[in-house]
C-alpha positions as CSV (number, residue, x, y, z in Angstrom):
1,M,0.0,0.0,0.0
2,N,1.1,3.5,-0.7
3,N,3.4,4.7,1.9
4,T,3.3,8.5,1.0
5,V,0.0,8.9,2.9
6,P,0.4,8.6,6.8
7,Q,-1.5,5.7,8.3
8,E,-3.1,8.4,10.7
9,F,-4.8,10.0,7.9
10,F,-6.7,6.9,7.1
11,Q,-7.8,6.3,10.9
12,R,-8.6,10.0,11.2
13,H,-11.0,10.1,8.2
14,R,-12.1,6.4,8.5
15,L,-11.0,5.4,5.0
16,L,-10.0,1.8,4.7
17,P,-7.4,1.1,2.0
18,L,-8.5,-2.1,-0.1
19,E,-6.6,-2.1,-3.4
20,E,-4.1,0.1,-5.1
21,N,-2.2,0.2,-8.5
22,D,-0.6,2.9,-10.6
23,E,-4.1,4.2,-11.7
24,F,-6.3,4.2,-8.7
25,L,-6.7,3.6,-5.0
26,K,-9.7,1.6,-3.8
27,V,-11.0,2.7,-0.2
28,G,-13.8,1.4,1.8
29,I,-16.1,4.3,3.1
30,Q,-19.3,5.0,5.2
31,S,-22.2,6.7,3.1
32,E,-21.5,10.2,5.3
33,A,-17.8,10.2,4.1
34,D,-16.5,13.7,3.5
35,H,-16.1,14.0,-0.2
36,Q,-13.7,16.9,0.0
37,I,-11.2,14.6,1.9
38,L,-11.5,12.1,-1.0
39,E,-10.6,14.7,-3.4
40,D,-7.7,15.8,-1.3
41,L,-6.5,12.2,-1.4
42,R,-6.8,12.1,-5.2
43,L,-4.7,15.1,-5.5
44,A,-2.1,14.1,-3.1
45,L,-1.6,10.8,-4.9
46,R,-2.5,12.0,-8.4
47,K,-4.6,8.9,-9.1
48,E,-8.4,8.1,-9.2
49,I,-10.1,7.3,-5.9
50,V,-12.6,4.3,-6.1
51,T,-15.0,4.1,-3.3
52,V,-16.7,1.1,-1.8
53,D,-19.5,1.6,0.7
54,M,-19.2,-0.5,3.9
55,K,-21.2,-1.0,7.1
56,Q,-19.8,0.4,10.4
57,D,-18.8,-2.9,11.6
58,E,-17.1,-4.0,8.7
59,L,-15.0,-0.6,8.3
60,D,-14.0,-0.9,12.1
61,A,-12.7,-4.5,11.7
62,G,-11.0,-3.6,8.5
63,L,-9.4,-0.4,9.9
64,Q,-8.1,-2.5,13.0
65,R,-6.5,-5.0,10.6
66,F,-5.0,-2.2,8.6
67,I,-3.5,-0.6,11.9
68,V,-1.9,-3.8,12.9
69,D,-0.5,-4.7,9.5
70,S,1.0,-1.0,9.3
71,S,2.4,-1.2,12.6
72,H,4.5,-4.5,11.5
73,L,6.1,-2.5,8.8
74,E,7.2,0.2,11.4
75,E,8.6,-2.1,13.8
76,E,12.2,-0.8,13.4
77,Q,11.3,2.9,13.8
78,D,11.8,4.3,17.1
79,E,8.5,4.1,19.2
80,Q,8.7,7.5,20.7
81,D,9.5,9.2,17.4
82,R,6.4,7.5,15.8
83,L,4.3,9.0,19.0
84,D,5.5,12.4,18.7
85,V,5.5,12.9,14.9
86,D,3.1,10.5,13.1
87,L,0.5,10.0,15.8
88,S,0.4,13.7,17.2
89,Q,-3.0,15.1,16.8
90,D,-3.1,18.8,16.1
91,L,-6.4,20.0,17.9
92,L,-6.3,23.3,16.1
93,A,-5.9,21.9,12.5
94,D,-8.7,19.3,12.9
95,V,-11.5,21.9,13.9
96,A,-12.8,21.7,10.4
97,D,-13.2,17.7,10.3
98,A,-16.4,15.6,11.2
99,P,-18.5,16.6,14.1
100,I,-17.4,13.9,16.3
101,I,-13.6,14.9,15.9
102,R,-14.6,18.5,16.4
103,Q,-16.3,17.3,19.8
104,I,-13.2,15.3,20.9
105,N,-10.8,18.0,20.1
106,S,-13.1,20.5,21.9
107,L,-12.9,18.3,25.0
108,F,-9.2,18.2,24.8
109,L,-9.0,21.9,24.3
110,Q,-11.3,22.7,27.2
111,A,-9.5,20.3,29.4
112,M,-6.0,22.1,28.7
113,D,-7.7,25.6,29.3
114,T,-9.1,24.4,32.9
115,R,-5.9,22.5,34.2
116,T,-7.8,19.2,34.0
117,S,-5.9,16.1,34.9
118,D,-8.7,13.5,33.9
119,I,-11.4,13.4,31.3
120,H,-14.2,10.9,32.3
121,I,-16.6,9.6,29.5
122,E,-19.4,7.8,31.3
123,P,-22.4,6.0,29.6
124,Y,-25.7,5.8,31.2
125,E,-29.1,4.6,30.0
126,K,-30.4,7.9,28.2
127,F,-27.2,9.9,28.0
128,T,-23.5,10.1,28.2
129,L,-22.0,12.2,31.0
130,V,-18.6,14.0,30.4
131,R,-16.7,14.8,33.8
132,M,-13.4,16.5,34.2
133,R,-11.1,16.5,37.3
134,I,-10.1,20.2,37.6
135,D,-7.8,20.8,40.4
136,G,-8.5,17.5,42.0
137,V,-12.2,17.7,42.0
138,L,-14.6,16.1,39.3
139,V,-17.0,18.5,37.5
140,E,-19.7,17.7,35.3
141,T,-19.0,19.6,32.0
142,H,-21.3,18.1,29.2
143,Q,-24.3,15.8,29.1
144,L,-24.4,14.3,25.4
145,P,-27.1,12.4,23.6
146,K,-26.5,8.6,24.0
147,T,-26.5,8.2,20.2
148,R,-23.2,9.9,20.3
149,H,-21.6,7.5,22.7
150,N,-20.1,4.9,20.4
151,Q,-18.7,7.6,17.9
152,L,-17.0,9.1,20.7
153,I,-15.2,5.9,22.1
154,T,-14.6,4.7,18.6
155,R,-12.7,8.0,17.7
156,L,-10.8,7.7,21.0
157,K,-9.8,4.1,20.1
158,I,-8.6,5.1,16.8
159,M,-6.7,7.9,18.0
160,S,-4.9,5.5,20.8
161,Q,-4.7,2.6,18.5
162,L,-7.0,0.2,20.5
163,D,-8.8,-2.9,19.3
164,L,-12.1,-1.3,17.7
165,A,-13.8,-4.8,17.5
166,E,-13.1,-5.5,21.2
167,T,-15.8,-4.2,23.5
168,R,-16.0,-6.8,26.4
169,R,-12.7,-6.4,28.1
170,P,-10.7,-3.5,29.3
171,Q,-8.1,-1.8,27.3
172,D,-5.4,0.6,27.7
173,G,-3.7,2.9,25.2
174,R,-1.8,6.2,24.6
175,L,-2.0,9.2,22.2
176,H,-0.5,12.6,21.9
177,V,-2.2,15.9,21.2
178,H,-0.8,19.3,20.8
179,S,-2.2,23.0,20.4
180,G,0.3,25.3,19.4
181,D,3.3,24.9,21.7
182,R,1.5,22.7,24.3
183,H,2.0,19.1,23.9
184,I,0.1,16.6,26.0
185,D,0.6,12.9,26.5
186,V,-2.7,11.1,27.1
187,R,-3.0,7.6,28.7
188,V,-6.8,6.2,27.7
189,S,-8.5,3.4,29.7
190,T,-11.7,1.9,28.5
191,V,-13.8,-0.6,30.5
192,P,-17.2,-2.4,29.6
193,T,-20.3,-1.3,31.7
194,I,-23.9,-2.3,31.3
195,Y,-24.5,0.8,29.1
196,G,-21.5,0.8,26.9
197,E,-17.7,1.4,27.3
198,R,-16.5,3.8,29.8
199,A,-13.3,5.9,29.0
200,V,-11.0,7.8,31.1
201,M,-8.1,9.7,29.8
202,R,-5.2,11.0,31.9
203,L,-3.8,14.2,30.7
204,L,0.1,14.7,31.2
205,E,1.8,17.8,30.1
206,K,4.8,16.6,28.3
207,D,7.1,19.7,28.7
208,M,5.9,20.5,32.4
209,K,8.2,22.8,34.0
210,L,9.9,21.7,37.1
211,Y,8.8,23.4,40.3
212,S,10.9,24.4,43.5
213,L,9.9,23.1,46.8
214,E,8.7,26.6,47.5
215,Q,6.4,26.7,44.4
216,L,5.1,23.4,45.7
217,G,3.8,25.0,48.8
218,M,6.3,23.9,51.3
219,V,7.2,26.2,54.3
220,E,10.7,26.9,55.0
221,K,10.9,24.6,57.9
222,D,10.0,21.7,55.6
223,R,12.2,22.7,52.7
224,N,15.2,22.6,55.1
225,E,14.4,19.3,56.4
226,V,13.9,17.8,52.9
227,T,17.1,19.4,51.7
228,E,19.0,17.9,54.7
229,I,17.6,14.5,54.2
230,V,18.4,14.2,50.4
231,S,22.0,15.8,51.0
232,H,22.9,12.3,52.7
233,P,25.1,10.1,50.3
234,Y,22.9,7.0,50.9
235,G,19.7,5.9,52.7
236,L,16.1,5.6,51.9
237,F,13.6,8.6,51.8
238,L,9.7,7.7,51.1
239,I,7.1,9.9,50.0
240,T,3.4,8.7,50.8
241,G,-0.1,9.5,50.0
242,P,-2.9,8.3,47.7
243,T,-3.0,8.5,43.8
244,G,-3.0,12.1,42.6
245,S,-1.6,13.6,45.8
246,G,1.5,15.0,43.8
247,K,3.9,12.3,45.0
248,T,5.8,12.2,41.4
249,T,5.8,15.8,41.0
250,T,7.7,16.3,44.2
251,L,10.1,13.4,43.4
252,Y,10.9,15.2,40.2
253,T,11.4,18.5,41.9
254,I,13.8,16.6,44.4
255,L,15.7,15.0,41.5
256,D,16.0,18.4,39.9
257,M,17.5,19.8,43.2
258,I,20.2,17.1,43.5
259,R,21.2,16.4,39.8
260,S,24.6,17.3,38.8
261,P,27.4,16.2,36.3
262,Q,29.2,14.3,39.1
263,R,26.0,12.2,39.9
264,N,24.7,9.2,38.3
265,I,20.9,9.4,38.7
266,I,18.7,6.8,37.4
267,T,14.9,6.3,37.6
268,I,12.6,3.2,37.1
269,E,8.9,4.4,36.7
270,D,5.6,3.2,35.8
271,P,4.9,5.2,33.5
272,V,7.7,7.7,32.9
273,E,5.4,10.8,33.3
274,Y,7.9,13.6,32.5
275,R,11.4,13.8,31.2
276,I,14.2,15.4,33.0
277,A,17.5,16.3,31.1
278,G,20.6,14.6,32.5
279,I,18.7,11.8,34.3
280,S,18.4,8.2,32.8
281,Q,14.6,7.2,33.1
282,I,13.5,3.6,32.7
283,Q,9.8,2.5,31.8
284,V,8.4,-0.5,33.6
285,N,7.2,-3.0,31.2
286,D,5.6,-6.3,32.7
287,K,5.1,-7.8,29.1
288,V,9.0,-8.3,28.8
289,G,9.8,-9.0,32.4
290,M,10.8,-5.5,33.3
291,T,9.3,-5.0,36.7
292,F,10.5,-2.8,39.5
293,A,12.2,-5.6,41.0
294,S,14.0,-6.9,38.0
295,G,14.8,-3.4,36.7
296,M,16.4,-2.4,40.2
297,R,18.7,-5.4,40.0
298,S,20.0,-4.1,36.5
299,L,20.3,-0.6,37.7
300,L,22.6,-1.4,40.5
301,R,25.0,-2.7,38.0
302,Q,24.8,0.7,36.3
303,D,27.0,2.3,39.1
304,P,24.1,4.8,40.3
305,D,24.5,7.2,43.0
306,V,20.7,8.1,43.4
307,L,18.0,5.5,42.5
308,M,14.3,6.8,42.3
309,V,11.7,3.9,42.3
310,G,8.2,5.0,41.0
311,E,6.7,2.8,43.8
312,I,7.4,0.1,46.3
313,R,4.8,-2.4,45.8
314,D,5.8,-5.8,47.0
315,P,8.3,-7.4,49.3
316,E,11.0,-8.1,46.5
317,T,10.9,-4.4,45.5
318,A,11.3,-3.3,49.0
319,D,14.0,-5.6,49.8
320,I,16.0,-4.4,47.0
321,A,15.4,-0.9,47.8
322,I,16.5,-1.3,51.4
323,H,19.7,-3.1,50.4
324,A,20.6,-0.5,47.8
325,A,19.9,2.2,50.5
326,L,22.5,0.2,52.9
327,T,25.1,-0.2,50.2
328,G,25.9,3.3,49.4
329,H,22.8,4.6,47.3
330,L,20.5,7.3,47.9
331,V,16.9,5.6,47.2
332,L,13.8,7.8,46.6
333,S,10.6,6.0,46.4
334,T,6.7,6.2,47.1
335,L,4.1,4.2,49.1
336,H,0.5,4.3,49.6
337,T,0.0,5.1,53.1
338,N,-2.0,7.6,54.9
339,D,0.5,9.3,56.9
340,A,4.4,9.6,57.2
341,P,4.9,7.3,60.4
342,T,2.9,4.6,58.8
343,A,5.5,4.3,56.0
344,A,7.9,2.4,58.5
345,T,5.3,0.2,59.5
346,R,4.2,-0.7,55.9
347,L,7.8,-1.8,55.1
348,L,7.7,-3.8,58.1
349,D,4.6,-5.5,56.9
350,L,6.4,-6.3,53.5
351,G,8.8,-8.4,55.4
352,I,11.8,-6.1,55.8
353,P,13.6,-7.0,59.1
354,P,13.4,-4.0,61.8
355,Y,17.0,-3.8,62.2
356,L,17.6,-3.3,58.6
357,L,14.8,-0.6,58.1
358,S,16.1,1.3,61.0
359,S,19.5,1.4,59.6
360,S,18.5,2.5,56.3
361,I,15.5,4.8,56.5
362,L,16.4,8.7,56.5
363,G,12.7,10.0,56.6
364,A,9.3,9.9,55.3
365,M,7.0,12.5,54.1
366,A,3.2,12.3,53.7
367,Q,1.5,14.8,51.3
368,R,-1.8,15.9,50.0
369,L,-2.9,18.6,47.6
370,V,-5.3,21.3,48.4
371,R,-7.0,23.9,46.1
372,N,-5.9,27.5,46.3
373,L,-8.5,30.2,46.8
374,C,-8.8,32.4,43.6
375,P,-6.7,35.4,44.4
376,H,-9.1,37.5,42.3
377,C,-12.4,36.8,44.0
378,K,-11.7,35.4,47.5
379,E,-13.3,37.3,50.4
380,R,-12.1,37.9,53.9
381,Y,-14.2,36.8,56.8
382,T,-14.2,35.7,60.4
383,P,-15.0,32.0,60.9
384,D,-17.3,31.0,63.8
385,S,-16.4,28.9,66.7
386,R,-17.9,25.8,64.9
387,E,-15.7,26.0,61.9
388,L,-12.7,26.6,64.2
389,S,-13.5,23.5,66.2
390,R,-13.5,21.4,63.0
391,L,-9.7,22.5,62.7
392,G,-9.0,21.8,66.3
393,L,-8.8,25.5,67.3
394,E,-10.5,27.1,70.2
395,H,-10.2,30.5,69.1
396,L,-8.9,32.5,66.0
397,P,-5.2,33.1,66.2
398,D,-3.8,36.8,66.0
399,H,-3.1,38.1,62.6
400,A,-5.2,35.3,60.9
401,Q,-6.4,36.3,57.5
402,C,-9.1,33.7,56.7
403,C,-10.9,33.8,53.5
404,R,-13.6,31.8,51.5
405,P,-14.4,31.2,47.8
406,K,-16.7,33.3,45.9
407,G,-16.4,32.7,42.2
408,C,-15.4,34.7,39.1
409,E,-14.8,34.2,35.4
410,L,-11.1,33.8,35.9
411,C,-11.7,30.6,38.0
412,H,-14.8,29.5,36.2
413,N,-16.9,30.5,39.0
414,S,-15.3,27.6,41.2
415,G,-13.6,30.1,43.6
416,Y,-10.3,28.2,43.5
417,K,-7.3,28.4,41.0
418,G,-4.5,26.1,41.1
419,R,-3.2,23.6,44.0
420,S,-0.4,23.5,46.3
421,G,0.7,20.9,48.7
422,I,0.4,20.2,52.4
423,Y,3.1,18.1,54.2
424,E,4.0,16.0,57.1
425,I,7.7,15.1,57.4
426,M,9.2,12.6,59.8
427,T,12.9,12.9,59.9
428,V,14.4,9.7,61.4
429,D,16.7,10.5,64.3
430,E,18.4,8.1,66.9
431,E,15.2,8.2,69.0
432,L,12.8,7.0,66.1
433,R,15.6,4.8,64.5
434,S,15.6,2.8,67.9
435,R,11.9,2.7,68.1
436,I,11.6,1.3,64.5
437,A,14.1,-1.3,65.4
438,R,11.9,-2.4,68.2
439,S,9.0,-2.6,65.8
440,E,6.7,-0.1,67.6
441,D,3.6,0.8,65.8
442,S,2.6,4.0,63.7
443,R,1.0,5.6,66.5
444,V,3.8,5.5,68.9
445,L,6.3,6.8,66.1
446,G,3.8,9.5,65.0
447,K,3.5,10.6,68.8
448,V,7.4,10.8,69.3
449,A,7.9,12.5,65.8
450,H,5.2,15.0,66.9
451,E,6.9,15.7,70.3
452,R,10.2,16.3,68.2
453,G,8.5,19.0,65.9
454,M,6.7,17.2,63.2
455,H,3.6,18.9,62.2
456,T,0.5,16.9,60.9
457,L,-1.3,17.3,57.5
458,L,-4.1,19.0,59.4
459,E,-1.9,21.4,61.0
460,D,-0.1,22.4,57.8
461,A,-3.5,22.8,56.0
462,T,-4.7,24.9,58.9
463,A,-1.7,27.2,58.7
464,K,-2.7,27.8,54.8
465,V,-6.1,28.5,56.2
466,M,-4.8,31.2,58.4
467,R,-2.7,32.7,55.7
468,G,-5.8,33.2,53.4
469,E,-4.4,30.6,50.8
470,T,-7.3,28.0,51.1
471,S,-10.7,27.7,52.7
472,I,-11.6,25.5,55.9
473,D,-13.8,23.2,53.9
474,E,-10.8,22.6,51.4
475,A,-8.4,21.9,54.2
476,L,-10.5,19.4,55.9
477,R,-11.4,17.7,52.6
478,A,-7.7,17.1,52.0
479,A,-6.1,16.6,55.4
480,R,-8.8,14.3,57.1
481,L,-7.5,10.7,57.0
């Protein structure tokens, strides 16, 4: 088949190449195909275009076979180059295409404008609901006719090279979109429901700028503690929190702080979300046996000074991380725990001997993200005693500048704009080290750490409320465990 026309062109316009010679190209179409596109194809190839009407399911199955066959021809081409060049969707260039393409492009453009991290397309009995996660909170943005649902899902599957014919099992794919200078990597996940396939798209800014600890919302005391911890030549530092709490962003910020020509820094991640110059980043790939554990074993033979492990999920990864930290490497990683002290007990639960953990751990930091009040419309007020008691306060501190959300055009009437972190940092000193060696539980560790200066997530969130950076409701939403 003619290689002068990109495979993506046929996918985008739902044209199925069937037969070709020096005089004509035969393509399968649906009756509503755009004849201007066919004319453009005729001019580009300088040959006649013969069309064959096909049913939607026949066309979908044929396009899937065409995509697979074309991918075999490109096996030796670099995968990332193909993603960046061939499959990149220009959201502005496609606005004149078919209505369903305009609908998808409009969703992506709106998401980029509103700082959306996830787009949900959810089918129900009589309509399809589109929701966007903006600053960590799901917001309903569109309610579409049910008749459009299959078209939306089909378009997304074509863009992310998923199996069009498979609707009974979950699928995962990727695509890349751009608008002007902004480039977004999109991870697509589909699952079958009783009303059709549900799709969720995670949006990752490809060229996201790296922030400083101060820009992440960390107060000076916490910044100094983190800087002190990661200045050690070896040991283990853990960041904990649920999915979407900003752990990866914080890890990248720390890596950017400590990278230098004299240091060999290697990461193993699932997936590699952002690229950092001067750091070797490795993608987990379970299909070929590249897991966190097997990858770490190989990385230790690469003479690293610093290892960043995307997540400690299992005993094997935990064991390798601990031994790496004991043998002269600074290891940074994440765990899914509610607070900082629980990170130590979680590793004990994974089978790490207490004496090894106490010898290797430098500290643990829990974090969450809170929405910042919109600076253009927030309004000062004095909270009542009931609101203060929810924060654990008996009276309003002097110089407090409490504010609440109001809503304006600049924040899309939400009252909030942007997010920042709240943190709880447990630096492991000799007292805590001896208690970890005795396998004392997280409540005891938390009490001792608090007595030695650690503030809790709620206390950090309360300080932001008193400075007028966020609201009481938002602080409680993010910090309550």
